[in-house]
TORPA-4810 file (N, C-alpha, C, O; in nm, 3 decimals):
<nodes>
NODE_1_0.267_1.565_0.379_0.206_1.686_0.368_0.340_1.783_0.419_0.406_1.773_0.523_X
NODE_2_0.353_1.881_0.306_0.411_1.992_0.319_0.383_2.074_0.437_0.266_2.097_0.467_X
NODE_3_0.490_2.126_0.514_0.444_2.213_0.631_0.388_2.341_0.604_0.323_2.415_0.678_X
NODE_4_0.424_2.355_0.485_0.361_2.537_0.415_0.262_2.479_0.336_0.246_2.541_0.231_X
NODE_5_0.201_2.395_0.347_0.033_2.391_0.284_-0.023_2.499_0.344_0.004_2.539_0.457_X
NODE_6_-0.129_2.562_0.244_-0.233_2.626_0.278_-0.350_2.560_0.314_-0.411_2.570_0.421_X
NODE_7_-0.379_2.483_0.205_-0.516_2.393_0.195_-0.551_2.287_0.302_-0.490_2.182_0.325_X
NODE_8_-0.675_2.339_0.372_-0.717_2.314_0.491_-0.726_2.152_0.507_-0.726_2.079_0.408_X
NODE_9_-0.730_2.121_0.591_-0.704_1.943_0.645_-0.810_1.879_0.572_-0.792_1.792_0.487_X
NODE_10_-0.938_1.932_0.615_-1.079_1.887_0.525_-1.083_1.853_0.456_-1.140_1.749_0.423_X
NODE_11_-1.002_1.951_0.377_-0.991_1.939_0.200_-0.916_1.850_0.120_-0.936_1.799_0.010_X
NODE_12_-0.781_1.843_0.242_-0.699_1.741_0.174_-0.724_1.581_0.186_-0.682_1.491_0.113_X
NODE_13_-0.794_1.576_0.284_-0.883_1.456_0.317_-0.964_1.412_0.264_-0.977_1.291_0.282_X
NODE_14_-1.076_1.487_0.159_-1.149_1.451_0.104_-1.118_1.293_0.018_-1.020_1.251_-0.043_X
NODE_15_-1.234_1.242_0.045_-1.231_1.098_-0.047_-1.272_1.089_-0.155_-1.379_1.134_-0.195_X
NODE_16_-1.155_1.001_-0.245_-1.161_0.998_-0.389_-1.251_0.879_-0.447_-1.283_0.858_-0.564_X
NODE_17_-1.276_0.817_-0.348_-1.380_0.707_-0.432_-1.495_0.662_-0.339_-1.492_0.689_-0.219_X
NODE_18_-1.581_0.602_-0.388_-1.707_0.554_-0.282_-1.642_0.464_-0.206_-1.722_0.429_-0.120_X
NODE_19_-1.558_0.419_-0.194_-1.528_0.286_-0.038_-1.470_0.390_0.021_-1.499_0.384_0.141_X
NODE_20_-1.381_0.510_-0.006_-1.331_0.590_0.103_-1.420_0.659_0.157_-1.367_0.713_0.255_X
NODE_21_-1.532_0.690_0.149_-1.667_0.757_0.196_-1.697_0.700_0.364_-1.684_0.583_0.400_X
NODE_22_-1.727_0.778_0.424_-1.767_0.709_0.576_-1.871_0.740_0.616_-1.903_0.858_0.631_X
NODE_23_-1.940_0.647_0.642_-2.123_0.652_0.680_-2.162_0.678_0.594_-2.094_0.672_0.491_X
NODE_24_-2.317_0.729_0.593_-2.430_0.735_0.489_-2.426_0.567_0.404_-2.451_0.551_0.284_X
NODE_25_-2.391_0.464_0.493_-2.448_0.341_0.438_-2.575_0.320_0.406_-2.606_0.232_0.326_X
NODE_26_-2.668_0.400_0.467_-2.810_0.369_0.389_-2.852_0.416_0.295_-2.954_0.375_0.240_X
NODE_27_-2.746_0.563_0.231_-2.790_0.542_0.064_-2.642_0.469_-0.025_-2.644_0.437_-0.144_X
NODE_28_-2.559_0.458_0.039_-2.382_0.373_-0.041_-2.382_0.260_-0.002_-2.297_0.194_-0.062_X
NODE_29_-2.483_0.158_0.131_-2.417_0.033_0.099_-2.428_-0.020_-0.004_-2.470_0.030_-0.108_X
NODE_30_-2.379_-0.170_0.022_-2.368_-0.243_-0.125_-2.508_-0.284_-0.159_-2.551_-0.369_-0.080_X
NODE_31_-2.616_-0.239_-0.279_-2.682_-0.254_-0.343_-2.772_-0.135_-0.310_-2.874_-0.128_-0.378_X
NODE_32_-2.753_-0.038_-0.217_-2.856_0.041_-0.187_-2.857_0.157_-0.333_-2.763_0.153_-0.413_X
NODE_33_-2.950_0.236_-0.348_-3.023_0.286_-0.487_-2.858_0.354_-0.534_-2.794_0.304_-0.627_X
NODE_34_-2.816_0.452_-0.466_-2.730_0.578_-0.487_-2.606_0.509_-0.522_-2.523_0.555_-0.601_X
NODE_35_-2.593_0.363_-0.442_-2.437_0.343_-0.513_-2.455_0.243_-0.655_-2.388_0.244_-0.759_X
NODE_36_-2.532_0.188_-0.630_-2.600_0.119_-0.776_-2.570_0.216_-0.903_-2.493_0.197_-0.997_X
NODE_37_-2.678_0.352_-0.869_-2.676_0.445_-0.970_-2.543_0.488_-1.012_-2.511_0.492_-1.131_X
NODE_38_-2.469_0.519_-0.924_-2.333_0.510_-0.942_-2.240_0.461_-1.061_-2.200_0.501_-1.171_X
NODE_39_-2.224_0.313_-0.947_-2.140_0.245_-1.075_-2.210_0.191_-1.169_-2.149_0.114_-1.243_X
NODE_40_-2.345_0.213_-1.194_-2.348_0.163_-1.314_-2.390_0.293_-1.415_-2.461_0.280_-1.514_X
NODE_41_-2.331_0.424_-1.368_-2.297_0.554_-1.423_-2.442_0.560_-1.511_-2.456_0.536_-1.631_X
NODE_42_-2.518_0.589_-1.439_-2.690_0.588_-1.470_-2.728_0.727_-1.390_-2.841_0.755_-1.350_X
NODE_43_-2.644_0.784_-1.378_-2.639_0.939_-1.270_-2.806_0.999_-1.332_-2.838_0.973_-1.449_X
NODE_44_-2.856_1.040_-1.285_-2.949_1.157_-1.290_-2.917_1.273_-1.168_-2.829_1.266_-1.083_X
NODE_45_-3.020_1.385_-1.190_-3.004_1.454_-1.107_-3.063_1.448_-0.977_-3.177_1.407_-0.954_X
NODE_46_-2.954_1.506_-0.867_-2.953_1.420_-0.713_-2.976_1.556_-0.604_-2.908_1.658_-0.618_X
NODE_47_-3.046_1.546_-0.530_-3.030_1.654_-0.461_-3.030_1.632_-0.289_-3.129_1.584_-0.234_X
NODE_48_-2.898_1.677_-0.207_-2.812_1.623_-0.120_-2.905_1.693_0.019_-2.906_1.816_0.026_X
NODE_49_-2.968_1.626_0.108_-2.991_1.766_0.214_-2.953_1.693_0.344_-2.953_1.570_0.340_X
NODE_50_-2.914_1.764_0.474_-2.845_1.705_0.546_-2.795_1.831_0.652_-2.841_1.944_0.638_X
NODE_51_-2.702_1.801_0.753_-2.632_1.866_0.872_-2.535_1.930_0.788_-2.554_1.933_0.667_X
NODE_52_-2.419_1.989_0.847_-2.308_2.030_0.793_-2.174_1.952_0.818_-2.141_1.945_0.937_X
NODE_53_-2.103_1.902_0.739_-1.978_1.867_0.755_-2.021_1.678_0.765_-1.952_1.586_0.811_X
NODE_54_-2.136_1.674_0.713_-2.167_1.504_0.646_-2.159_1.442_0.557_-2.201_1.328_0.536_X
NODE_55_-2.067_1.558_0.453_-2.042_1.502_0.311_-2.103_1.470_0.200_-2.090_1.385_0.111_X
NODE_56_-2.213_1.610_0.242_-2.259_1.650_0.092_-2.161_1.693_-0.037_-2.166_1.636_-0.146_X
NODE_57_-2.085_1.785_-0.011_-1.979_1.830_-0.095_-1.879_1.699_-0.159_-1.858_1.678_-0.278_X
NODE_58_-1.838_1.636_-0.069_-1.743_1.552_-0.060_-1.810_1.402_-0.152_-1.740_1.340_-0.231_X
NODE_59_-1.928_1.373_-0.127_-2.013_1.284_-0.150_-2.012_1.343_-0.400_-1.992_1.275_-0.500_X
NODE_60_-2.036_1.449_-0.384_-2.084_1.494_-0.506_-1.957_1.495_-0.564_-1.973_1.481_-0.686_X
NODE_61_-1.846_1.504_-0.537_-1.694_1.536_-0.626_-1.690_1.367_-0.627_-1.648_1.338_-0.739_X
NODE_62_-1.706_1.284_-0.575_-1.682_1.139_-0.549_-1.735_1.080_-0.672_-1.682_1.001_-0.750_X
NODE_63_-1.870_1.143_-0.675_-1.970_1.120_-0.787_-1.913_1.145_-0.912_-1.923_1.060_-1.001_X
NODE_64_-1.835_1.289_-0.935_-1.786_1.345_-1.048_-1.669_1.258_-1.118_-1.658_1.230_-1.237_X
NODE_65_-1.558_1.212_-0.973_-1.468_1.124_-1.038_-1.492_0.995_-1.060_-1.420_0.931_-1.137_X
NODE_66_-1.608_0.934_-0.991_-1.631_0.787_-1.019_-1.681_0.790_-1.204_-1.646_0.714_-1.295_X
NODE_67_-1.752_0.883_-1.204_-1.805_0.885_-1.340_-1.757_0.969_-1.472_-1.810_0.964_-1.583_X
NODE_68_-1.643_1.049_-1.430_-1.518_1.086_-1.480_-1.616_1.183_-1.555_-1.593_1.201_-1.675_X
NODE_69_-1.734_1.256_-1.494_-1.747_1.433_-1.566_-1.713_1.520_-1.510_-1.684_1.518_-1.391_X
NODE_70_-1.705_1.636_-1.597_-1.668_1.737_-1.571_-1.740_1.814_-1.439_-1.863_1.812_-1.440_X
NODE_71_-1.676_1.878_-1.330_-1.764_1.907_-1.214_-1.737_2.055_-1.185_-1.628_2.098_-1.148_X
NODE_72_-1.822_2.113_-1.201_-1.824_2.258_-1.185_-1.908_2.281_-1.088_-2.009_2.214_-1.069_X
NODE_73_-1.853_2.431_-0.983_-1.934_2.409_-0.885_-1.997_2.596_-0.826_-1.925_2.692_-0.801_X
NODE_74_-2.120_2.589_-0.823_-2.148_2.688_-0.771_-2.207_2.720_-0.660_-2.252_2.618_-0.608_X
NODE_75_-2.235_2.851_-0.573_-2.292_2.857_-0.458_-2.407_2.922_-0.464_-2.443_3.000_-0.552_X
NODE_76_-2.451_2.896_-0.390_-2.641_2.947_-0.366_-2.623_3.124_-0.311_-2.693_3.218_-0.349_X
NODE_77_-2.537_3.129_-0.236_-2.472_3.243_-0.169_-2.475_3.389_-0.248_-2.546_3.488_-0.231_X
NODE_78_-2.324_3.348_-0.383_-2.264_3.421_-0.432_-2.253_3.417_-0.574_-2.169_3.489_-0.629_X
NODE_79_-2.381_3.289_-0.685_-2.369_3.307_-0.799_-2.489_3.379_-0.830_-2.568_3.433_-0.752_X
NODE_80_-2.493_3.372_-0.944_-2.633_3.482_-1.036_-2.681_3.409_-1.134_-2.628_3.303_-1.165_X
NODE_81_-2.790_3.459_-1.197_-2.839_3.446_-1.314_-2.735_3.411_-1.435_-2.731_3.316_-1.513_X
NODE_82_-2.653_3.529_-1.418_-2.522_3.556_-1.549_-2.417_3.374_-1.539_-2.382_3.291_-1.623_X
NODE_83_-2.404_3.387_-1.393_-2.317_3.277_-1.369_-2.416_3.126_-1.405_-2.359_3.019_-1.425_X
NODE_84_-2.514_3.133_-1.408_-2.569_3.014_-1.448_-2.582_2.936_-1.596_-2.579_2.822_-1.643_X
NODE_85_-2.602_3.080_-1.640_-2.643_3.070_-1.798_-2.489_3.042_-1.898_-2.467_2.991_-2.008_X
NODE_86_-2.409_3.107_-1.794_-2.243_3.079_-1.859_-2.192_2.949_-1.864_-2.147_2.893_-1.964_X
NODE_87_-2.204_2.900_-1.737_-2.158_2.753_-1.721_-2.255_2.672_-1.810_-2.204_2.620_-1.909_X
NODE_88_-2.402_2.652_-1.787_-2.455_2.582_-1.854_-2.480_2.585_-2.008_-2.532_2.491_-2.067_X
NODE_89_-2.435_2.715_-2.076_-2.443_2.742_-2.201_-2.290_2.669_-2.282_-2.278_2.603_-2.385_X
NODE_90_-2.210_2.707_-2.203_-2.068_2.611_-2.203_-2.079_2.436_-2.212_-2.024_2.356_-2.288_X
NODE_91_-2.149_2.424_-2.131_-2.134_2.282_-2.100_-2.229_2.223_-2.218_-2.203_2.116_-2.272_X
NODE_92_-2.363_2.317_-2.259_-2.410_2.285_-2.392_-2.362_2.220_-2.532_-2.406_2.130_-2.603_X
NODE_93_-2.241_2.317_-2.538_-2.130_2.320_-2.622_-2.042_2.183_-2.654_-1.995_2.128_-2.753_X
NODE_94_-2.049_2.157_-2.504_-1.972_2.067_-2.494_-2.030_1.856_-2.444_-1.995_1.761_-2.375_X
NODE_95_-2.139_1.899_-2.545_-2.246_1.759_-2.531_-2.176_1.668_-2.644_-2.127_1.685_-2.756_X
NODE_96_-2.198_1.548_-2.545_-2.132_1.438_-2.646_-2.034_1.427_-2.619_-1.993_1.316_-2.651_X
NODE_97_-1.916_1.526_-2.538_-1.832_1.472_-2.465_-1.847_1.395_-2.326_-1.937_1.311_-2.316_X
NODE_98_-1.741_1.426_-2.192_-1.766_1.342_-2.066_-1.873_1.368_-1.992_-1.902_1.295_-1.897_X
NODE_99_-1.959_1.495_-2.033_-2.074_1.595_-1.943_-2.017_1.677_-1.852_-1.900_1.717_-1.844_X
NODE_100_-2.142_1.704_-1.762_-2.099_1.789_-1.672_-2.219_1.785_-1.602_-2.334_1.772_-1.644_X
NODE_101_-2.152_1.805_-1.427_-2.212_1.797_-1.295_-2.183_1.919_-1.279_-2.069_1.963_-1.260_X
NODE_102_-2.279_1.978_-1.286_-2.355_2.120_-1.234_-2.356_2.094_-1.082_-2.454_2.034_-1.040_X
NODE_103_-2.224_2.147_-0.960_-2.282_2.123_-0.807_-2.326_2.214_-0.774_-2.261_2.315_-0.800_X
NODE_104_-2.451_2.231_-0.704_-2.486_2.412_-0.665_-2.461_2.371_-0.487_-2.506_2.263_-0.447_X
NODE_105_-2.406_2.440_-0.414_-2.416_2.424_-0.259_-2.492_2.547_-0.212_-2.483_2.664_-0.248_X
NODE_106_-2.556_2.496_-0.137_-2.691_2.563_-0.062_-2.777_2.669_-0.187_-2.793_2.789_-0.207_X
NODE_107_-2.818_2.533_-0.253_-2.915_2.537_-0.371_-3.029_2.602_-0.321_-3.081_2.683_-0.397_X
NODE_108_-3.091_2.579_-0.182_-3.170_2.664_-0.080_-3.180_2.818_-0.115_-3.291_2.871_-0.112_X
NODE_109_-3.061_2.894_-0.149_-3.044_3.019_-0.104_-3.110_3.074_-0.294_-3.168_3.180_-0.312_X
NODE_110_-3.091_3.010_-0.365_-3.168_3.032_-0.500_-3.300_3.082_-0.494_-3.393_3.012_-0.456_X
NODE_111_-3.315_3.220_-0.535_-3.450_3.249_-0.551_-3.531_3.148_-0.680_-3.472_3.073_-0.758_X
NODE_112_-3.674_3.174_-0.672_-3.728_3.092_-0.766_-3.700_3.135_-0.946_-3.712_3.053_-1.038_X
NODE_113_-3.659_3.296_-0.966_-3.627_3.310_-1.067_-3.475_3.250_-1.139_-3.445_3.245_-1.258_X
NODE_114_-3.385_3.202_-0.999_-3.232_3.121_-1.031_-3.305_3.012_-1.118_-3.298_2.989_-1.238_X
NODE_115_-3.397_2.935_-0.988_-3.392_2.826_-1.042_-3.508_2.809_-1.146_-3.549_2.701_-1.187_X
NODE_116_-3.544_2.903_-1.174_-3.613_2.876_-1.291_-3.561_2.905_-1.440_-3.613_2.869_-1.545_X
NODE_117_-3.425_2.990_-1.416_-3.314_2.968_-1.513_-3.241_2.861_-1.550_-3.186_2.830_-1.656_X
NODE_118_-3.253_2.800_-1.426_-3.165_2.677_-1.425_-3.272_2.559_-1.506_-3.236_2.461_-1.571_X
NODE_119_-3.368_2.590_-1.487_-3.461_2.422_-1.492_-3.480_2.348_-1.632_-3.531_2.238_-1.654_X
NODE_120_-3.415_2.461_-1.734_-3.466_2.442_-1.903_-3.327_2.293_-1.918_-3.343_2.178_-1.958_X
NODE_121_-3.181_2.375_-1.861_-3.095_2.286_-1.897_-3.083_2.157_-1.812_-3.000_2.078_-1.856_X
NODE_122_-3.154_2.115_-1.688_-3.175_2.044_-1.640_-3.251_1.889_-1.677_-3.226_1.769_-1.666_X
NODE_123_-3.387_2.003_-1.742_-3.469_1.913_-1.816_-3.429_1.855_-1.988_-3.496_1.766_-2.042_X
NODE_124_-3.323_1.917_-2.050_-3.261_1.852_-2.161_-3.150_1.799_-2.151_-3.083_1.774_-2.252_X
NODE_125_-3.086_1.758_-1.968_-2.968_1.710_-1.984_-2.856_1.759_-2.002_-2.759_1.682_-1.998_X
NODE_126_-2.832_1.917_-2.030_-2.731_1.998_-2.110_-2.623_1.965_-1.955_-2.503_1.937_-1.957_X
NODE_127_-2.707_1.979_-1.841_-2.565_1.936_-1.734_-2.661_1.834_-1.635_-2.783_1.829_-1.654_X
NODE_128_-2.597_1.756_-1.535_-2.680_1.688_-1.432_-2.617_1.780_-1.331_-2.501_1.819_-1.316_X
NODE_129_-2.745_1.806_-1.255_-2.752_1.864_-1.132_-2.734_1.797_-1.003_-2.800_1.698_-0.969_X
NODE_130_-2.635_1.857_-0.927_-2.631_1.817_-0.786_-2.621_1.896_-0.725_-2.533_1.982_-0.734_X
NODE_131_-2.761_1.886_-0.593_-2.758_2.034_-0.512_-2.739_1.992_-0.365_-2.738_1.875_-0.327_X
NODE_132_-2.727_2.078_-0.304_-2.655_2.081_-0.151_-2.709_2.160_-0.065_-2.685_2.281_-0.068_X
NODE_133_-2.793_2.103_0.027_-2.878_2.188_0.121_-2.856_2.117_0.246_-2.812_2.003_0.257_X
NODE_134_-2.904_2.220_0.368_-2.929_2.151_0.514_-3.046_2.182_0.514_-3.083_2.143_0.625_X
NODE_135_-3.125_2.224_0.469_-3.304_2.261_0.445_-3.357_2.128_0.408_-3.290_2.033_0.367_X
NODE_136_-3.464_2.131_0.422_-3.521_1.977_0.311_-3.584_2.082_0.206_-3.640_2.191_0.217_X
NODE_137_-3.548_1.998_0.098_-3.564_2.073_-0.057_-3.730_2.041_-0.070_-3.780_2.098_-0.167_X
NODE_138_-3.807_1.973_-0.004_-3.970_1.982_-0.025_-4.031_2.115_0.005_-4.142_2.135_-0.045_X
NODE_139_-3.981_2.205_0.076_-3.991_2.302_0.135_-3.921_2.419_0.070_-3.984_2.524_0.057_X
NODE_140_-3.797_2.410_0.030_-3.709_2.502_-0.008_-3.651_2.549_-0.150_-3.596_2.654_-0.182_X
NODE_141_-3.679_2.441_-0.221_-3.679_2.443_-0.310_-3.789_2.386_-0.429_-3.874_2.302_-0.399_X
NODE_142_-3.776_2.443_-0.573_-3.906_2.474_-0.643_-3.951_2.324_-0.644_-3.865_2.242_-0.612_X
NODE_143_-4.079_2.278_-0.677_-4.103_2.180_-0.701_-4.047_2.094_-0.814_-3.994_1.984_-0.797_X
NODE_144_-4.065_2.156_-0.931_-4.004_2.148_-1.073_-3.879_2.080_-1.076_-3.865_1.972_-1.133_X
NODE_145_-3.765_2.154_-1.002_-3.651_2.064_-1.015_-3.640_1.971_-0.888_-3.548_1.895_-0.917_X
NODE_146_-3.685_1.939_-0.766_-3.731_1.832_-0.712_-3.788_1.703_-0.764_-3.750_1.592_-0.729_X
NODE_147_-3.878_1.726_-0.845_-3.953_1.633_-0.916_-3.877_1.584_-1.014_-3.915_1.479_-1.066_X
NODE_148_-3.745_1.653_-1.065_-3.689_1.593_-1.170_-3.592_1.536_-1.128_-3.537_1.469_-1.215_X
NODE_149_-3.525_1.532_-0.993_-3.453_1.464_-0.906_-3.477_1.391_-0.795_-3.583_1.395_-0.733_X
NODE_150_-3.339_1.294_-0.752_-3.395_1.202_-0.675_-3.344_1.302_-0.539_-3.274_1.399_-0.567_X
NODE_151_-3.374_1.282_-0.414_-3.317_1.310_-0.327_-3.306_1.220_-0.240_-3.369_1.117_-0.219_X
NODE_152_-3.173_1.295_-0.167_-3.101_1.151_-0.067_-3.121_1.255_0.104_-3.110_1.378_0.110_X
NODE_153_-3.135_1.209_0.163_-3.101_1.234_0.346_-2.958_1.204_0.343_-2.915_1.099_0.297_X
NODE_154_-2.894_1.286_0.387_-2.781_1.285_0.457_-2.765_1.281_0.590_-2.813_1.376_0.652_X
NODE_155_-2.699_1.176_0.667_-2.705_1.156_0.870_-2.637_1.227_0.866_-2.584_1.264_0.762_X
NODE_156_-2.597_1.301_1.054_-2.496_1.295_1.085_-2.391_1.193_1.082_-2.419_1.073_1.086_X
NODE_157_-2.305_1.223_1.077_-2.205_1.128_1.082_-2.178_1.082_1.253_-2.167_1.172_1.336_X
NODE_158_-2.169_0.933_1.296_-2.172_0.878_1.416_-2.041_0.894_1.472_-1.959_0.932_1.388_X
NODE_159_-1.982_0.870_1.627_-1.868_0.943_1.690_-1.764_0.868_1.622_-1.651_0.912_1.600_X
NODE_160_-1.828_0.694_1.572_-1.730_0.624_1.527_-1.680_0.641_1.378_-1.565_0.663_1.342_X
NODE_161_-1.758_0.631_1.325_-1.719_0.717_1.144_-1.625_0.832_1.187_-1.521_0.821_1.120_X
NODE_162_-1.618_0.950_1.281_-1.531_1.041_1.244_-1.440_1.007_1.326_-1.361_1.101_1.329_X
NODE_163_-1.406_0.923_1.398_-1.291_0.880_1.479_-1.223_0.829_1.396_-1.106_0.865_1.387_X
NODE_164_-1.278_0.725_1.304_-1.210_0.699_1.169_-1.138_0.788_1.073_-1.019_0.793_1.041_X
NODE_165_-1.263_0.871_1.031_-1.157_0.964_0.973_-1.051_1.042_1.033_-0.961_1.090_0.963_X
NODE_166_-1.055_1.057_1.156_-0.949_1.158_1.244_-0.812_1.063_1.211_-0.704_1.110_1.176_X
NODE_167_-0.839_0.926_1.227_-0.756_0.871_1.263_-0.707_0.823_1.114_-0.604_0.757_1.113_X
NODE_168_-0.767_0.849_0.993_-0.666_0.814_0.842_-0.588_0.967_0.853_-0.468_0.966_0.824_X
NODE_169_-0.644_1.085_0.889_-0.598_1.176_0.892_-0.440_1.192_0.951_-0.339_1.244_0.902_X
NODE_170_-0.472_1.100_1.117_-0.326_1.138_1.175_-0.226_1.015_1.104_-0.105_1.034_1.114_X
NODE_171_-0.265_0.913_1.045_-0.182_0.793_0.976_-0.177_0.851_0.829_-0.102_0.776_0.768_X
NODE_172_-0.215_0.936_0.757_-0.118_0.954_0.633_-0.030_1.050_0.614_-0.036_1.160_0.670_X
NODE_173_0.063_1.013_0.526_0.186_1.058_0.542_0.184_1.158_0.456_0.263_1.248_0.486_X
NODE_174_0.112_1.179_0.344_0.107_1.260_0.236_0.040_1.381_0.255_0.095_1.490_0.238_X
NODE_175_-0.127_1.360_0.304_-0.179_1.468_0.307_-0.212_1.507_0.453_-0.274_1.611_0.478_X
NODE_176_-0.166_1.415_0.558_-0.203_1.408_0.681_-0.102_1.398_0.806_0.013_1.427_0.774_X
NODE_177_-0.113_1.375_0.892_0.038_1.405_0.973_0.080_1.275_1.008_0.104_1.244_1.125_X
NODE_178_0.089_1.198_0.911_0.153_1.070_0.941_0.300_1.093_0.991_0.344_1.012_1.073_X
NODE_179_0.389_1.207_0.947_0.518_1.194_0.947_0.545_1.306_1.086_0.653_1.344_1.132_X
NODE_180_0.447_1.330_1.117_0.444_1.457_1.294_0.486_1.386_1.371_0.437_1.278_1.404_X
NODE_181_0.612_1.451_1.423_0.642_1.386_1.558_0.626_1.369_1.656_0.690_1.292_1.727_X
NODE_182_0.496_1.464_1.701_0.406_1.434_1.810_0.279_1.313_1.810_0.216_1.315_1.704_X
NODE_183_0.243_1.238_1.883_0.113_1.183_1.903_0.002_1.206_1.934_-0.001_1.242_2.052_X
NODE_184_-0.135_1.202_1.869_-0.258_1.274_1.931_-0.305_1.136_2.005_-0.316_1.028_1.949_X
NODE_185_-0.326_1.159_2.123_-0.379_1.048_2.205_-0.496_1.003_2.173_-0.593_1.072_2.142_X
NODE_186_-0.492_0.888_2.179_-0.651_0.788_2.129_-0.760_0.856_2.184_-0.855_0.879_2.108_X
NODE_187_-0.768_0.899_2.320_-0.836_0.936_2.419_-0.924_1.077_2.403_-1.043_1.103_2.421_X
NODE_188_-0.799_1.163_2.354_-0.870_1.286_2.308_-0.891_1.287_2.162_-0.938_1.392_2.119_X
NODE_189_-0.863_1.181_2.064_-0.950_1.152_1.925_-1.057_1.130_1.945_-1.148_1.195_1.895_X
NODE_190_-1.074_1.032_2.024_-1.235_0.961_2.069_-1.313_1.096_2.097_-1.403_1.146_2.029_X
NODE_191_-1.261_1.140_2.203_-1.338_1.274_2.297_-1.380_1.374_2.205_-1.483_1.439_2.224_X
NODE_192_-1.273_1.398_2.063_-1.338_1.477_1.994_-1.380_1.464_1.856_-1.392_1.553_1.773_X
NODE_193_-1.409_1.302_1.841_-1.471_1.255_1.753_-1.679_1.279_1.845_-1.787_1.300_1.788_X
NODE_194_-1.646_1.262_1.995_-1.751_1.287_2.009_-1.838_1.415_2.042_-1.960_1.419_2.055_X
NODE_195_-1.750_1.514_2.051_-1.807_1.600_2.100_-1.802_1.756_1.945_-1.799_1.878_1.958_X
NODE_196_-1.803_1.674_1.827_-1.814_1.726_1.707_-1.940_1.720_1.656_-1.955_1.743_1.535_X
NODE_197_-2.027_1.696_1.718_-2.186_1.664_1.662_-2.209_1.594_1.553_-2.316_1.600_1.492_X
NODE_198_-2.091_1.506_1.513_-2.148_1.449_1.344_-2.042_1.556_1.259_-2.057_1.586_1.141_X
NODE_199_-2.017_1.568_1.281_-1.946_1.761_1.172_-1.793_1.705_1.140_-1.694_1.766_1.180_X
NODE_200_-1.787_1.601_1.074_-1.676_1.594_1.003_-1.560_1.656_0.979_-1.450_1.612_1.011_X
NODE_201_-1.592_1.807_0.896_-1.527_1.895_0.884_-1.461_1.992_1.023_-1.344_2.019_1.047_X
NODE_202_-1.568_2.023_1.088_-1.557_2.094_1.223_-1.409_1.954_1.318_-1.316_2.008_1.377_X
NODE_203_-1.412_1.830_1.316_-1.348_1.728_1.365_-1.219_1.778_1.310_-1.151_1.850_1.382_X
NODE_204_-1.179_1.748_1.191_-1.084_1.761_1.129_-1.003_1.920_1.119_-0.882_1.939_1.102_X
NODE_205_-1.084_1.998_1.132_-1.016_2.136_1.159_-0.995_2.158_1.282_-0.917_2.247_1.313_X
NODE_206_-1.073_2.068_1.396_-0.970_2.079_1.537_-0.843_2.034_1.514_-0.740_2.101_1.526_X
NODE_207_-0.854_1.899_1.476_-0.759_1.827_1.491_-0.630_1.893_1.411_-0.513_1.870_1.442_X
NODE_208_-0.678_1.988_1.290_-0.571_2.049_1.252_-0.463_2.193_1.317_-0.351_2.242_1.301_X
NODE_209_-0.603_2.215_1.405_-0.551_2.345_1.498_-0.471_2.277_1.585_-0.366_2.329_1.623_X
NODE_210_-0.510_2.149_1.631_-0.422_2.086_1.770_-0.263_2.052_1.715_-0.170_2.063_1.796_X
NODE_211_-0.237_2.013_1.584_-0.150_1.953_1.572_-0.089_2.076_1.526_0.014_2.096_1.591_X
NODE_212_-0.112_2.172_1.436_-0.047_2.320_1.377_0.001_2.371_1.508_0.113_2.422_1.501_X
NODE_213_-0.049_2.371_1.616_-0.015_2.478_1.683_0.095_2.404_1.809_0.139_2.473_1.901_X
NODE_214_0.119_2.295_1.797_0.225_2.205_1.849_0.378_2.249_1.807_0.419_2.249_1.691_X
NODE_215_0.446_2.283_1.908_0.569_2.376_1.892_0.656_2.278_1.798_0.704_2.169_1.829_X
NODE_216_0.661_2.342_1.686_0.787_2.276_1.612_0.925_2.199_1.643_1.024_2.263_1.679_X
NODE_217_0.927_2.060_1.629_1.015_1.992_1.653_0.966_1.888_1.803_1.036_1.798_1.849_X
NODE_218_0.837_1.932_1.852_0.813_1.857_1.984_0.757_1.711_1.965_0.679_1.661_1.883_X
NODE_219_0.805_1.678_2.040_0.786_1.483_2.040_0.690_1.461_2.175_0.716_1.502_2.288_X
NODE_220_0.619_1.415_2.150_0.507_1.353_2.244_0.390_1.335_2.232_0.363_1.299_2.118_X
NODE_221_0.277_1.345_2.318_0.125_1.320_2.334_0.081_1.438_2.288_0.151_1.537_2.308_X
NODE_222_-0.016_1.449_2.232_-0.113_1.576_2.204_-0.241_1.546_2.270_-0.334_1.628_2.265_X
</nodes>
């Protein structure tokens, strides 16, 4: 890893394949529905909901890589109707190609008119929708969209899962801290994995702060 890298550790360490995803065995375990859909490349519209840091965005990106589709991201907070139309109209001109996954983070923040604009493009297959939300979609997303989507609940990660992600970051010599002179105490790692409340992003951010705040050239245990 470059010492001058500005990309957050949590972003650098995002899994690149299904097998690298930690947790969510109830939907990604061998023989489970979502894994079968992805591996068979029979992707349909999907809505993920669950607490922050449980892997909703990560899973969307892994799906795009696995199915070799174009990946376009919008935010339910800052994206408007014009953004939806622009992306979907572009995707329509590319039909017959690799196909486009439209990932909408915090999709529950879209109002009814924004969701209504999106609906025709979802219905005719112009885009494959992957929505992410921390709210139950049955209450916060229009029924026409949820009825055309598979809805999966993601769970907060267990401490053992978070510890595995932290260890992966500590061992990785390219994207993580495998070349760092100081060693992160296993007890500190396990404590961090426990107090992050199942939020992998929170845990990796805390790890990054600890490692980056260690004086340059210092060798020892953090």
